[in-house]
C-alpha positions in Angstrom: -9.9 4.5 13.7 -12.6 3.5 14.8 -12.6 0.3 17.4 -15.8 -1.3 18.1 -16.7 -4.1 20.5 -16.0 -7.1 18.6 -18.2 -10.4 19.1 -15.7 -12.5 21.1 -15.8 -15.4 18.6 -14.4 -13.4 15.9 -11.3 -11.1 17.4 -10.4 -8.6 15.3 -6.8 -10.7 14.3 -9.0 -13.4 12.8 -10.9 -10.8 10.6 -7.7 -9.7 9.5 -6.2 -12.4 8.4 -9.5 -13.2 6.5 -9.2 -9.9 5.0 -5.2 -11.2 4.2 -6.3 -14.4 2.7 -9.0 -12.4 0.4 -6.7 -10.2 -1.1 -4.1 -13.0 -1.9 -7.2 -15.1 -3.0 -6.9 -12.8 -5.7 -5.5 -13.4 -9.5 -4.6 -10.6 -11.3 -4.0 -6.1 -10.8 -7.8 -6.1 -12.3 -9.0 -8.4 -9.7 -7.7 -6.5 -7.0 -8.4 -3.2 -8.5 -12.7 -4.6 -8.3 -12.2 -5.6 -5.0 -10.7 -2.6 -3.8 -13.0 -0.6 -5.3 -15.9 -2.5 -3.3 -13.9 -2.4 -0.2 -12.8 1.1 0.1 -14.6 4.4 -0.3 -13.2 6.5 -3.0 -11.9 8.7 -0.8 -9.7 5.7 1.2 -8.7 4.3 -2.1 -7.4 7.8 -2.8 -5.4 8.4 0.6 -3.9 4.2 0.0 -2.5 5.5 -4.0 -0.9 8.2 -2.2 0.7 6.5 0.1 1.6 4.0 -2.1 2.7 6.8 -4.8 5.5 8.5 -2.6 7.1 5.0 -1.6 9.4 4.8 -4.3 10.4 8.3 -4.1 11.2 8.1 -1.0 13.6 4.5 -1.2 15.3 7.0 -4.2 16.3 9.3 -0.9 14.5 12.6 -2.3 13.5 15.2 0.0 9.9 15.5 1.1 9.1 18.9 -0.7 10.9 17.3 -3.8 8.1 14.4 -3.6 5.6 17.1 -2.9 6.4 19.0 -6.2 6.4 15.6 -8.1 3.1 14.1 -6.3 1.5 17.0 -4.9 0.6 14.5 -1.7 1.1 16.5 1.4 3.9 16.7 3.8 2.8 14.9 6.3 1.1 11.9 4.2 4.9 11.8 2.9 6.4 11.9 6.4 4.0 9.5 7.6 4.9 7.2 4.7 8.7 7.5 5.5 8.0 6.5 9.6 6.4 3.0 8.3 9.2 2.5 6.0 12.0 3.0 8.7 10.3 2.0 11.7 6.9 0.1 10.5 6.4 -3.9 9.9 8.0 -4.1 6.3 5.2 -4.4 4.5 6.0 -1.3 2.0 9.4 -2.4 1.8 8.5 -6.1 0.9 5.6 -5.0 -1.8 8.3 -2.3 -3.3 10.6 -5.1 -3.8 8.3 -7.6 -5.4 7.0 -4.8 -7.4 10.7 -4.1 -9.4 11.3 -7.8 -9.7 8.4 -7.9 -11.5 9.0 -4.9 -13.4 13.0 -6.5 -14.4 11.1 -9.9 -14.8 9.1 -7.8 -17.6 11.6 -5.7 -19.0 13.8 -8.7 -19.5 10.8 -11.0 -21.5 10.4 -7.9 -23.8 14.0 -7.6 -25.1 
């Protein structure tokens, strides 16, 4: 990843937090998608989608080969996601858990 010399008045951590606040301010999946499409190139968004696509399969314990066959995501990417699931900052796990909770609540209201 590129690192540029930053103005000391705006440290990288501050800008990262500002981005997080912008993401949290969005009220729907449609708003989030619009923001991500504005923020990211199509290739960047595709990489993020590929990474997210493999998370449920890794949590189910499928082999990398099986995940690759189901998703066409590279073994290297699957391994990278697995590493961050196990040794990262907990972001994948938090998002996956909240998504599962949201889906369960939606199923409950439909019945």
